[in-house]
C-alpha positions in Angstrom: 147.1 100.8 101.5 149.0 99.1 104.1 146.9 96.0 105.1 147.1 97.1 108.5 146.3 100.1 108.4 143.1 99.5 106.1 142.4 97.3 108.9 142.2 99.8 111.2 140.8 102.8 109.5 137.5 99.7 109.3 137.8 99.1 112.5 137.5 102.7 113.6 134.9 103.5 111.2 133.0 100.1 112.1 133.2 101.3 116.1 132.2 104.8 115.8 129.1 103.7 113.3 128.0 100.6 115.9 128.5 103.1 118.6 126.2 105.8 117.3 123.4 102.7 116.5 123.5 101.9 120.1 122.7 105.4 120.8 120.1 106.0 118.7 118.4 102.9 118.6 117.2 103.0 122.2 115.8 106.5 120.4 114.1 104.9 118.0 112.8 102.3 119.9 111.2 104.8 122.8 109.8 106.7 119.6 108.1 103.5 118.0 106.5 102.3 121.4 105.0 105.2 122.0 103.4 105.5 118.4 102.0 101.8 119.5 101.3 103.4 123.0 99.9 106.8 121.5 102.3 108.7 123.6 104.8 111.2 122.7 108.2 109.4 123.2 111.4 111.6 123.9 110.6 115.3 122.6 112.2 117.5 124.9 116.2 117.4 125.0 116.4 118.8 121.2 114.6 119.0 118.0 112.3 115.8 118.6 114.5 114.6 121.3 117.1 113.5 119.3 119.4 114.9 122.1 117.8 112.7 124.5 121.0 109.9 123.8 123.2 112.6 124.6 121.6 113.1 128.0 121.2 109.7 128.4 125.3 109.3 128.4 126.1 112.6 130.5 123.3 111.4 133.3 125.1 107.9 133.2 128.2 108.5 133.2 127.9 111.5 136.1 125.6 109.1 137.8 127.1 108.2 141.6 129.2 104.6 141.5 128.2 102.3 144.1 129.8 99.4 144.8 127.3 97.4 147.4 128.7 95.7 150.7 129.6 92.0 150.2 129.9 91.8 146.8 132.5 89.4 145.1 133.8 92.9 143.9 136.0 91.3 141.0 133.4 89.5 139.5 130.8 92.3 139.9 133.1 94.5 138.1 133.9 92.1 135.6 130.6 91.0 134.9 129.5 94.0 132.9 132.8 94.5 130.6 132.3 90.8 129.8 128.9 91.0 128.3 129.9 94.6 126.4 133.2 92.6 124.9 131.2 89.6 123.9 128.4 91.4 122.2 130.7 93.5 120.1 133.1 90.3 119.5 130.8 89.2 116.6 130.8 92.4 114.6 134.1 91.8 113.5 133.2 89.1 110.9 130.0 90.3 110.1 130.2 91.2 106.0 128.4 94.2 105.6 129.0 94.9 101.9 130.5 93.5 99.0 134.2 94.0 97.5 135.0 97.8 97.1 138.5 99.6 95.4 140.6 102.1 97.2 143.3 103.6 97.4 146.3 101.4 96.7 144.0 97.8 96.0 140.8 96.3 96.6 139.3 95.4 100.4 135.8 93.8 101.8 133.5 95.7 103.7 134.3 93.3 106.6 137.0 93.7 109.9 138.0 89.6 109.6 136.3 87.3 106.9 137.1 83.8 109.3 136.4 80.5 107.2 134.3 79.2 110.3 132.9 82.9 110.6 129.4 81.3 111.9 131.0 79.3 114.3 133.2 82.0 115.7 129.4 83.8 115.7 127.6 81.2 117.8 130.5 80.4 120.2 130.9 83.6 121.5 127.4 84.3 121.8 127.0 81.3 123.6 129.6 82.4 126.1 128.1 86.1 126.9 125.7 84.6 128.8 128.1 84.1 131.4 128.3 88.2 132.2 124.7 88.0 133.1 125.3 84.6 134.9 128.3 86.2 136.8 126.4 89.3 137.1 123.6 87.9 139.4 125.5 85.7 140.8 128.4 87.9 142.3 125.6 90.8 143.5 124.9 88.8 146.5 121.3 89.7 146.2 118.4 87.2 145.5 116.5 89.0 142.6 120.0 89.3 140.6 120.2 85.5 141.6 116.9 84.6 140.1 117.6 86.3 137.0 121.1 85.0 136.4 119.9 81.4 136.7 116.7 82.6 134.6 119.3 83.3 132.1 121.3 80.0 132.4 118.3 77.9 132.1 117.2 80.3 129.0 120.6 79.6 127.3 120.0 75.8 127.7 116.9 75.8 125.8 117.0 78.1 123.0 120.7 77.1 121.8 120.4 73.8 120.4 117.0 75.0 118.5 119.2 78.4 117.1 122.0 75.6 116.2 120.0 73.3 114.3 118.2 76.4 112.7 121.9 77.5 111.6 122.9 74.4 110.3 120.2 73.8 107.9 121.4 77.1 105.0 125.0 76.0 106.1 124.0 73.4 103.9 122.6 74.7 100.9 126.0 77.1 101.3 128.8 74.4 101.8 130.5 77.1 103.7 130.7 78.3 107.3 132.5 81.6 106.1 129.7 84.4 106.1 131.1 85.9 102.8 130.8 83.1 100.9 127.1 82.4 102.6 126.5 85.4 100.9 127.4 85.0 98.0 125.7 81.7 98.0 122.7 83.4 97.7 123.1 85.9 94.6 121.1 85.5 91.7 117.3 85.0 90.8 114.8 82.6 90.0 112.3 83.2 86.9 114.1 86.9 86.8 112.8 88.2 89.9 112.9 85.7 93.0 116.0 86.1 95.1 118.0 83.1 95.5 117.8 84.2 99.4 118.2 81.2 101.6 114.3 81.7 102.6 113.4 81.0 98.8 116.2 79.1 97.7 115.8 75.0 96.5 115.8 72.3 96.7 114.5 73.0 100.5 113.7 77.0 101.2 114.5 77.5 104.7 111.7 79.3 106.0 111.0 77.2 109.0 115.5 77.9 109.7 114.0 81.4 109.5 110.9 81.3 111.3 112.9 79.4 114.7 116.0 81.3 114.4 114.4 84.4 114.7 112.2 83.6 117.9 115.6 82.1 119.4 117.0 85.4 118.6 114.5 86.6 121.0 115.7 84.5 123.9 119.3 85.6 122.8 118.9 88.8 122.9 116.9 88.4 126.4 113.7 90.7 124.7 110.2 90.9 125.0 108.7 88.1 125.2 111.7 86.5 126.3 113.5 89.3 128.6 113.0 86.4 131.7 116.3 87.7 133.4 115.4 91.4 134.1 111.6 90.9 134.3 110.8 94.3 136.3 107.7 93.1 137.8 109.1 90.2 139.2 112.3 90.8 139.6 113.0 93.9 140.3 115.5 94.9 137.4 117.0 91.0 137.0 120.6 90.0 136.9 121.3 94.1 136.9 119.5 95.3 139.9 122.7 95.9 142.2 124.3 98.0 138.8 124.4 101.1 138.1 126.0 104.4 136.1 128.8 103.0 133.4 128.4 99.3 134.7 124.5 99.5 134.0 125.4 101.4 130.9 127.7 98.2 129.9 124.6 96.0 130.2 122.3 98.2 128.5 124.4 98.7 125.4 125.7 94.9 125.1 121.2 94.2 124.6 121.6 96.5 122.1 124.4 95.0 120.6 123.3 91.2 120.7 120.0 92.8 118.7 122.6 94.5 115.9 124.3 91.3 116.0 121.4 89.2 115.7 119.6 90.9 112.9 122.8 91.4 110.9 123.8 87.3 111.5 119.7 86.8 110.3 120.2 89.1 107.7 123.9 87.5 105.9 122.2 83.8 106.7 118.4 84.1 105.2 118.1 87.3 103.4 120.8 87.7 101.0 123.3 90.1 103.2 123.8 93.1 100.9 122.6 91.8 97.9 119.6 93.9 96.2 115.7 92.8 95.9 115.7 92.6 92.5 118.3 92.8 89.7 120.0 96.0 88.5 118.4 95.7 84.9 114.9 96.3 86.9 116.1 99.4 88.9 117.6 97.9 92.0 120.0 100.9 91.6 117.7 103.9 91.9 116.2 102.2 95.0 117.8 104.3 97.7 117.9 107.4 95.5 114.1 106.7 96.0 113.6 106.3 98.8 116.0 109.2 100.4 113.8 111.7 98.3 110.5 110.6 99.2 111.4 110.7 102.8 112.7 114.6 101.7 109.6 115.7 100.4 107.3 114.5 103.2 109.7 115.8 105.5 109.6 119.0 103.3 105.7 118.8 103.2 105.1 118.3 106.9 107.5 121.2 107.6 105.3 123.4 105.2 102.1 122.4 107.3 103.7 121.9 110.3 101.5 120.0 113.3 104.2 122.2 115.7 105.3 125.2 116.2 109.3 123.4 115.9 108.5 121.7 112.9 108.5 125.0 110.5 112.6 124.9 111.2 113.5 121.5 111.4 111.9 119.3 109.0 112.7 121.3 106.0 116.3 120.9 107.3 116.3 117.3 107.5 114.3 116.9 104.6 117.5 119.1 103.0 119.9 116.2 104.7 117.7 113.7 102.8 118.2 115.1 99.4 121.4 115.8 99.6 121.6 111.7 100.8 119.9 110.8 97.8 122.0 113.1 95.7 125.4 110.7 96.6 123.7 107.6 96.1 123.5 108.9 92.2 127.2 109.4 92.4 128.8 107.0 90.2 131.9 106.7 92.7 130.2 106.1 95.4 127.3 103.7 94.7 129.9 100.9 94.4 130.3 101.2 97.7 126.9 102.7 99.5 124.5 100.1 97.5 125.7 97.2 99.6 125.6 99.1 102.8 122.1 100.2 101.7 120.8 96.7 101.2 122.2 95.2 104.6 120.8 98.4 106.4 117.8 98.0 105.1 117.3 94.6 106.0 118.6 94.6 109.3 116.8 98.3 109.9 113.5 96.2 108.9 114.4 93.0 111.6 115.5 95.6 114.7 112.1 97.2 113.9 110.2 93.8 114.1 112.5 92.9 117.6 110.8 96.5 118.6 107.4 95.9 117.4 106.8 92.9 119.1 108.5 94.5 122.1 105.4 96.7 122.0 102.7 94.5 121.3 103.7 91.0 123.1 103.6 90.0 127.0 106.3 88.4 128.7 106.1 84.5 128.9 106.9 82.5 132.2 110.3 80.9 131.8 108.7 77.3 132.3 107.0 78.4 129.1 109.9 79.1 127.3 111.6 76.6 127.9 108.9 73.6 127.3 108.1 76.1 124.1 112.1 75.7 123.3 112.4 71.9 123.4 108.8 70.5 122.7 108.3 72.6 119.7 111.5 74.3 118.4 114.1 71.9 118.6 111.6 68.5 116.5 110.8 71.4 114.1 114.6 72.6 113.7 116.1 68.9 113.9 113.0 68.1 111.2 113.7 71.1 109.0 117.3 70.0 109.4 117.2 66.5 108.2 115.0 67.3 105.3 117.1 69.9 104.4 120.0 67.3 104.6 118.1 64.6 102.6 116.7 67.0 99.7 120.5 69.1 99.2 121.7 65.2 98.9 119.3 64.0 96.5 119.9 66.9 94.0 123.0 69.1 94.8 
């Protein structure tokens, strides 16, 4: 198959999946936080609120688009689209799976394999803060300006420990290519412990993983580090003056950054698309078993409904799960679907952690974040990097 045609097909598929994920990630977040707070969550628009993202999109598209007076119009309009563009760029270098066969040859489940992939991600993520800073400055609003300034101070604080945390697993992988980093984590210790970076000798990167994850909350402006948009202090922070699709662009950028950060964490520390245990121990059948169990649970609740609508909707959901389980048992499709399942499962678990933390922890003050980043995270990241470098030099 023609290389450019294949690249176009992959780009369209990734874009479609990403946009759908962005839409329904906020539905999942609202549902999970509702359960944490013992509420219903979205339930009115469609079965179990499943059409709520569509309703939100229609509302944002049709909402009156106001431009406040005295703003810097060019930067005011450019900032949200700069933010979403930078948020989406990193997806292009993330490997979602291994090499697969397609008509006319083989291809990797990745849009672009840069030999400096991780540097590209770090560069793009560090530039993305300009979207927030420009939005705060161009809005000609004191609350928005304070939000933009907080974002800049926040970036200066977390960027160094984040970079140091990334550098340590790179010493183990001896490569900057994200695909090679995943391939370097293949195999198992004692036949069942995965050689992921967090377990890998001579220096397991559990400290780097924790530091990177904490910095990722600041990177994505999520609780407890959502300081640029602290609603009880700054109204809405840097996007106070934005409405309609310009606000939606910032909204999409935040969730896109969440997905990117979780995917990078999976790639660097959790073995990417590699399974949790060997295929000889039955890892190839895990997706089918998971979806069969999900289908059985849905069918049980459909036959014993808590609400009248469940009698109709849950059997349909169960049927969908059973079909997906059957698809994972088809040998021709298993080659492509198994890596995607493991990558999506690890990334999804990290996304759930982001949502769980939002429903659990209070917000830090921005001086607390900066003190924590400079006085604890940065020294710990440097120490971990030095120890890793020493052990790699001695034993590798």
